[in-house]
C-alpha positions in Angstrom: -19.7 -11.7 36.5 -16.6 -10.7 34.5 -18.1 -12.4 31.3 -21.2 -10.3 31.3 -19.2 -7.1 32.1 -16.9 -7.7 29.2 -20.0 -8.2 26.8 -21.6 -5.1 28.1 -18.4 -2.9 27.8 -17.9 -4.5 24.3 -21.4 -3.5 23.1 -20.8 0.1 24.6 -17.6 0.3 22.7 -19.2 -0.9 19.5 -21.8 1.8 19.5 -19.2 4.5 19.8 -16.3 3.2 17.9 -16.4 6.0 15.4 -15.3 8.5 17.9 -12.1 6.9 18.6 -10.1 9.1 16.4 -11.3 12.0 18.0 -10.0 10.6 21.3 -6.4 10.4 19.8 -6.4 14.3 19.3 -5.5 15.1 22.8 -3.2 12.2 23.1 -1.4 13.4 20.0 -1.0 17.0 21.0 0.1 16.1 24.8 2.8 13.8 23.3 4.0 16.3 20.9 4.3 19.1 23.7 6.1 16.7 26.1 8.4 14.8 23.7 8.5 17.0 20.6 9.4 15.2 17.5 11.8 12.7 18.9 11.7 9.3 17.4 12.7 8.1 20.7 12.3 9.6 24.2 15.8 11.4 24.4 18.2 12.3 21.7 17.6 10.9 18.2 19.2 11.5 14.9 18.2 14.8 13.3 17.3 13.1 10.0 14.3 11.6 11.9 12.9 14.9 12.8 10.8 17.6 11.6 13.2 20.6 11.7 12.3 24.1 11.7 14.9 26.6 10.5 15.2 30.0 8.8 14.4 28.4 5.3 11.2 27.0 6.7 10.1 23.5 8.0 12.4 20.5 6.7 9.8 17.8 6.2 10.9 14.1 6.8 9.6 12.7 3.6 10.6 9.3 4.9 8.0 9.4 7.6 5.5 11.0 5.1 5.9 8.0 2.8 5.5 5.4 5.6 2.5 7.2 7.0 0.7 7.1 3.5 1.8 3.5 2.8 0.4 2.3 6.1 -2.7 4.4 5.8 -3.6 3.2 2.4 -2.7 -0.5 3.2 -5.3 -0.3 5.9 -7.8 1.3 3.5 -6.8 -1.5 0.9 -7.9 -4.2 3.4 -11.1 -2.4 3.9 -11.7 -2.1 0.2 -11.2 -5.8 -0.2 -13.6 -6.7 2.7 -16.2 -4.3 1.1 -15.9 -5.2 -2.5 -16.7 -8.9 -1.6 -18.8 -8.8 1.5 -22.3 -10.1 1.6 -25.3 -7.7 2.2 -26.1 -7.0 5.8 -22.8 -8.1 7.0 -19.8 -5.9 8.0 -21.7 -2.8 8.1 -21.3 0.6 9.7 -24.3 0.0 12.1 -23.8 1.2 15.7 -26.9 0.5 17.5 -26.7 -3.2 17.6 -24.8 -6.3 16.3 -26.0 -7.9 13.2 -25.1 -10.5 10.7 -27.5 -12.0 8.0 -24.8 -14.8 7.1 -21.2 -15.7 8.5 -18.4 -14.2 6.4 -15.5 -17.0 6.1 -14.1 -16.4 2.7 -11.7 -13.9 1.3 -10.5 -11.5 3.8 -12.3 -13.4 6.5 -10.3 -16.6 5.7 -7.2 -14.8 6.6 -8.4 -13.3 10.0 -11.6 -12.9 11.7 -11.5 -9.2 12.0 -9.9 -7.8 8.8 -11.9 -4.5 9.3 -10.5 -3.7 12.5 -7.0 -4.6 11.1 -7.7 -2.1 8.4 -9.0 0.6 11.1 -5.7 0.0 13.0 -3.4 0.9 10.3 -5.5 3.7 9.2 -5.5 5.3 12.7 -1.9 4.5 13.1 -1.0 6.4 9.8 -1.3 10.0 10.8 0.5 9.2 14.4 3.6 8.0 12.4 4.1 11.5 11.0 5.3 12.6 14.5 8.0 10.1 14.5 7.5 9.3 18.2 7.5 5.5 19.2 6.2 6.3 22.6 3.0 7.6 21.0 2.7 4.6 18.5 3.2 2.1 21.6 0.5 3.8 23.7 -1.9 4.1 20.7 -1.4 0.3 19.9 -2.2 -0.7 23.7 -5.1 1.6 23.7 -6.5 0.3 20.5 -6.3 -3.4 21.6 -8.0 -2.6 24.9 -10.9 -0.8 23.3 -11.3 -3.4 20.3 -10.6 -6.5 22.5 -13.9 -5.7 24.3 -15.8 -5.1 20.8 -14.3 -8.4 19.5 -15.5 -10.1 22.7 -19.0 -9.1 22.4 -19.1 -9.7 18.6 -17.9 -13.3 19.2 -20.7 -13.9 21.7 -23.1 -12.6 19.4 -21.8 -14.6 16.3 -21.4 -17.8 18.5 -24.9 -17.7 19.7 -26.4 -17.0 16.3 -24.4 -19.5 13.9 -23.4 -22.0 16.7 -20.9 -24.8 15.6 -20.4 -23.3 12.1 -18.7 -20.2 13.9 -16.9 -22.2 16.4 -15.2 -24.4 13.7 -14.5 -21.3 11.8 -12.6 -19.8 14.9 -10.4 -23.0 15.3 -8.3 -22.2 12.3 -8.7 -18.4 11.6 -6.7 -16.2 13.8 -8.2 -13.2 15.5 -6.4 -10.3 14.1 -3.0 -11.2 12.6 -3.4 -12.7 9.1 -2.4 -16.3 8.1 -2.5 -17.1 4.5 -2.3 -20.9 5.0 -6.0 -21.3 4.6 -7.0 -18.6 2.3 -10.3 -19.1 0.3 -11.4 -17.2 -2.7 -14.7 -15.0 -2.2 -17.8 -16.6 -2.8 -19.2 -13.3 -4.4 -17.9 -11.2 -7.2 -16.1 -8.0 -6.4 -18.6 -5.0 -6.4 -16.9 -1.7 -7.1 -20.3 0.1 -6.4 -20.3 -1.3 -3.0 -16.7 -0.3 -2.5 -17.3 3.5 -3.6 -20.5 3.8 -1.5 -19.1 2.3 1.7 -15.7 3.5 1.7 -15.6 7.0 0.2 -16.0 8.5 3.8 -13.1 6.4 5.2 -10.7 7.3 2.3 -11.3 11.0 2.8 -11.2 10.6 6.7 -7.6 9.1 6.3 -6.4 11.8 3.9 -8.1 14.5 6.2 -6.2 13.1 9.1 -2.9 13.2 7.5 -3.6 16.9 6.5 -4.8 17.6 9.9 -1.8 16.2 11.7 0.7 17.8 9.2 -0.9 21.1 10.0 -0.5 20.6 13.8 3.1 19.5 13.6 3.9 22.6 11.3 2.2 25.0 13.5 4.1 23.5 16.5 7.4 23.6 14.8 7.2 27.0 13.3 5.0 28.5 16.1 2.8 30.2 13.5 -0.9 29.8 12.4 -2.5 29.9 8.9 0.2 27.8 7.4 -0.1 25.4 4.3 1.1 21.8 5.5 3.4 19.7 3.3 2.5 20.1 -0.2 2.2 16.4 -1.1 -0.4 15.9 1.7 -2.1 19.3 0.8 -2.5 18.2 -2.9 -3.7 14.7 -1.7 -6.3 16.4 0.6 -7.5 18.7 -2.2 -7.9 15.8 -4.6 -9.6 13.6 -2.0 -12.1 16.5 -1.0 -13.0 17.2 -4.7 -13.7 13.3 -5.1 -15.6 13.2 -1.7 -17.8 16.0 -2.7 -18.6 14.5 -6.4 -19.1 10.9 -4.9 -21.3 12.2 -1.9 -23.4 14.1 -4.5 -23.8 11.0 -6.7 -24.7 8.7 -3.7 -27.4 11.1 -2.4 -28.8 12.6 -5.5 -28.6 9.8 -8.1 -29.3 6.1 -8.4 -25.9 5.3 -9.8 -25.1 3.3 -6.8 -28.5 1.3 -6.6 -27.9 -2.3 -6.4 -24.9 -2.2 -4.3 -24.8 -4.7 -1.6 
């Protein structure tokens, strides 16, 4: 049956959702090689492009700013979720669905899948740097096709576990696009320890992807290797790398984050 097949596909996609960013790399490179740095397929204003000339690469600072804002908006959503989430819910588990309780307050009163909304914005962020609408549309469609199946499997699991409580929540809470009409304050206090422990990987991953994409674009535009990408992103990457190393050592070697949810 189609229902069972979608659930099976959703569980498979759930287990391997961490590898989605890697799948975007060949799509990004192929788009860059086929369409270059055009905002639209065809002619587009020069100010929207990354231009290589005798003085070096003229960076499009507008696209850089938009990409950073979109990416950190996605991370802000994840931080908000992580800071108020109950223990043993909204985790990074990949083997099977789990939920000790049903989250219905805070970000989960705005939409049913706030973490996936954050993921979408964070994965969209580095793709914005190329300034190619075709790539953004293709990514959005692929993201929805993939995560639609994950959401389908999760909703089946939650419906079976929480029954009418879950079904009632879905009646007034949108799936993906937030609605502030029924916002409810979180039941728990904000936990900075939980945020740092859960999100330091994703923050570094976001900045690293911006750095990597900038490098690829510059290498393509200048036809040269061993270059330092845009300085703003390079400094951001260096700072996040240092912070990542420090936090990782603290998480692995100390008890500072004990008690985090």
